[in-house]
C-alpha positions in Angstrom: -1.1 -14.5 -10.1 -3.6 -17.1 -8.9 -6.5 -17.2 -6.5 -6.0 -18.1 -2.8 -9.2 -19.5 -1.4 -9.8 -18.4 2.2 -12.9 -19.6 4.1 -14.9 -16.5 3.3 -13.0 -14.8 0.5 -10.9 -15.4 -2.7 -7.8 -13.2 -2.9 -5.7 -12.9 -6.0 -2.0 -13.4 -5.0 1.4 -14.2 -6.3 4.6 -15.4 -4.6 8.0 -15.3 -6.3 11.6 -15.9 -5.3 13.4 -18.8 -3.7 11.8 -21.0 -1.0 13.2 -19.9 2.3 14.2 -16.5 0.9 13.8 -13.4 3.1 10.1 -12.5 2.8 8.9 -9.2 1.5 5.1 -8.5 1.4 3.8 -5.7 -1.0 0.5 -4.1 -0.2 -0.9 -1.7 -2.9 -2.8 1.6 -2.8 -6.6 2.2 -2.9 -8.0 2.0 -6.4 -5.2 0.1 -8.0 -3.9 -3.5 -7.8 -0.8 -5.6 -7.3 0.1 -4.7 -10.9 1.7 -1.5 -9.6 4.7 -3.6 -8.5 5.4 -5.1 -12.0 8.3 -2.7 -12.7 9.7 -2.9 -9.1 10.0 -6.6 -8.5 12.7 -7.3 -11.2 14.8 -4.5 -9.7 14.9 -6.0 -6.2 17.4 -8.6 -4.8 16.7 -12.0 -6.3 17.1 -13.6 -2.9 13.8 -12.2 -1.7 10.6 -14.2 -1.3 8.0 -11.7 -2.5 4.3 -11.9 -1.8 1.9 -9.4 -3.5 -1.8 -9.6 -3.7 -4.9 -7.6 -4.8 -6.8 -6.2 -1.8 -10.4 -7.3 -1.3 -12.5 -5.4 -3.7 -9.6 -4.8 -6.1 -8.0 -6.4 -9.1 -9.1 -10.0 -9.5 -9.9 -10.5 -5.8 -13.5 -11.0 -4.6 -15.6 -7.9 -4.0 -17.7 -8.3 -0.8 -20.4 -5.6 -0.2 -19.1 -2.4 1.2 -18.2 -1.1 3.8 -15.0 -2.9 4.9 -13.4 -2.6 8.3 -9.6 -2.0 8.5 -9.4 -5.0 10.8 -10.7 -7.2 7.9 -8.0 -5.9 5.6 -5.3 -6.5 8.2 -6.8 -10.0 8.7 -6.6 -10.7 4.9 -2.9 -9.9 4.9 -2.3 -12.0 8.0 -4.2 -15.0 6.6 -2.2 -14.8 3.3 1.1 -14.7 5.2 0.0 -17.7 7.2 -1.1 -19.5 4.0 2.3 -19.1 2.5 4.1 -19.7 5.8 5.8 -16.3 5.9 7.2 -15.0 9.1 9.7 -12.2 10.1 8.8 -10.4 6.9 9.3 -6.8 5.8 6.0 -5.3 4.9 6.0 -2.6 2.2 2.6 -0.8 2.3 1.7 2.0 0.0 -1.1 4.4 1.0 -3.9 2.2 2.4 -1.3 -0.6 2.3 0.7 1.4 4.8 -2.2 1.5 7.2 -2.6 -2.2 6.8 1.2 -2.6 7.5 1.0 -0.6 10.7 -2.1 -2.5 12.0 -0.5 -5.8 11.1 2.8 -4.9 12.9 0.8 -4.0 16.1 -1.2 -7.2 15.9 1.3 -9.8 14.8 4.9 -8.8 15.5 5.9 -12.5 14.9 5.0 -11.9 11.2 6.6 -8.4 10.8 10.3 -7.6 11.5 10.4 -4.3 9.7 8.2 -1.9 7.7 8.5 0.3 4.6 5.7 2.9 4.9 5.4 4.4 1.5 3.2 7.5 0.8 1.1 6.8 3.8 0.3 8.0 7.4 -1.2 6.9 10.6 -4.4 8.7 9.6 -5.1 9.6 5.9 -7.6 12.4 5.4 -10.8 13.2 7.4 -13.8 11.0 7.6 -16.0 13.6 5.9 -13.6 13.8 2.9 -13.9 10.1 2.4 -17.7 10.1 2.8 -17.9 12.8 0.1 -15.7 10.7 -2.2 -17.7 7.6 -1.6 -20.9 9.5 -2.4 -19.2 10.7 -5.6 -18.3 7.2 -6.7 -21.8 5.9 -5.8 -23.3 8.5 -8.0 -21.0 8.5 -11.0 -18.6 5.5 -10.8 -14.8 5.6 -10.8 -14.7 8.1 -13.7 -16.4 10.8 -11.5 -13.4 10.7 -9.1 -10.7 10.1 -11.8 -9.3 13.6 -12.5 -9.3 14.8 -8.9 -7.5 11.6 -7.8 -4.9 11.8 -10.6 -4.1 15.4 -9.7 -3.7 14.5 -6.0 -1.5 11.6 -7.0 0.7 13.1 -9.7 0.6 16.8 -9.1 -0.5 19.9 -11.1 1.0 18.6 -14.4 -0.7 15.2 -14.0 -2.0 15.1 -17.6 1.6 15.1 -18.9 2.9 12.5 -16.5 4.2 9.3 -18.3 2.7 7.2 -15.5 -0.8 8.5 -16.1 -2.0 5.9 -18.7 -1.2 2.9 -16.4 -2.5 4.5 -13.3 -5.6 5.8 -15.0 -6.4 2.4 -16.5 -6.0 0.6 -13.2 -8.1 3.2 -11.4 -10.9 3.1 -13.9 -10.9 -0.7 -13.8 -11.4 -0.9 -10.1 -14.8 -2.1 -8.9 -16.7 0.9 -7.4 -18.0 -1.3 -4.6 -14.5 -2.4 -3.7 -13.2 1.2 -3.8 -16.0 2.3 -1.5 -15.4 -0.6 0.8 -11.7 0.2 1.3 -12.4 4.0 1.4 -14.7 3.4 4.3 -11.9 1.5 6.1 -9.5 4.4 5.6 -12.2 6.8 6.9 -12.5 4.9 10.1 -8.8 4.5 10.8 -6.6 6.5 13.2 -3.4 4.6 14.2 -1.5 7.5 15.8 -1.6 6.0 19.3 -0.9 2.4 18.3 1.8 3.2 15.7 3.6 5.2 18.4 4.1 2.0 20.3 6.2 0.4 17.5 10.0 0.2 17.7 10.8 -2.1 14.7 13.0 -0.9 11.8 11.1 1.4 9.5 11.7 3.2 6.3 9.3 6.0 5.4 9.2 7.1 1.8 7.4 10.2 0.5 6.9 11.7 -3.0 7.6 15.4 -3.4 4.6 15.8 -5.7 2.2 13.8 -3.5 -0.9 15.7 -2.4 -2.7 12.6 -1.1 -0.1 12.0 1.6 2.3 15.0 1.5 5.9 14.6 2.7 5.2 16.4 5.9 2.4 14.0 6.8 4.6 11.0 6.0 7.3 12.4 8.2 4.9 13.1 11.0 3.9 9.4 11.0 7.6 8.3 10.7 8.5 10.4 13.7 6.1 8.3 15.8 8.5 5.3 15.4 11.8 5.4 17.2 14.9 4.9 14.9 13.0 5.3 11.6 14.6 6.4 8.4 13.0 8.9 6.0 13.5 9.2 2.3 12.0 11.7 -0.2 11.7 11.0 -3.9 11.8 14.2 -6.0 9.8 14.2 -9.2 7.4 11.5 -7.9 3.9 11.7 -6.4 1.8 9.1 -4.7 2.7 6.0 -6.6 6.5 5.9 -6.9 6.8 2.2 -7.9 5.1 3.2 -11.2 6.6 6.7 -11.5 10.2 6.1 -10.4 10.7 2.4 -10.1 14.5 2.4 -10.3 15.0 5.1 -7.6 12.3 3.4 -5.4 14.0 0.0 -5.8 17.4 1.5 -4.8 15.9 3.0 -1.6 14.2 -0.3 -0.7 17.3 -2.4 -1.4 19.5 -0.1 0.7 17.1 -0.4 3.6 16.9 -4.2 3.3 20.7 -4.4 3.2 21.1 -2.2 6.2 18.8 -4.4 8.3 20.4 -7.6 6.9 17.2 -8.7 5.1 18.8 -8.9 1.6 
């Protein structure tokens, strides 16, 4: 991965696959980085042109002062796609990445031909929940929110989950300022009305053990989009590309094949 210098921001990004290949854009979850896609990418069709990047405030991207607006996060994805000359892409957004995908599809249909909404919703949580979590991180850093987050992500037996070491390390490595910035963006976002205007091909994926965006919440958002497909991964929680990469890749590949994108 390498920095992409935008006029006001440096974003850490990586693009792989053949020039002219069908574009797939991967947008990661809050408190993680583009590293969550490491196990997934080798399992996807080699014809894809895949862009992944660290959100502002995450990974090796710049960390502007919090709070961030959801519009700024959507604009970051939009500018990276323009930078790499990607159009008619499938956007795979996980958690906050799914919010960004929905906003981008409403704003720039020329860039987005289909969506994969993974472990996400049109609205995630309540503003007061996010304000409480932001206050917790401000007072005690990422470690203060670690155990509660891992339990929401991985389920009651989170301490025994094989994915825990990787997810824990990525979470604790996240800059608290960046986490608070993106958490504020989630707190201020409700896409129910705008997402309901979308008619593009959409696959919604939920994890059976996910308490952050439970399957019923994912399905409720999917139901807003006419002609969507819904898939449930049993034995997985909020971050299936790390927990169940092979099963996740198979679902994605099947969808891309069905819409003639792979």
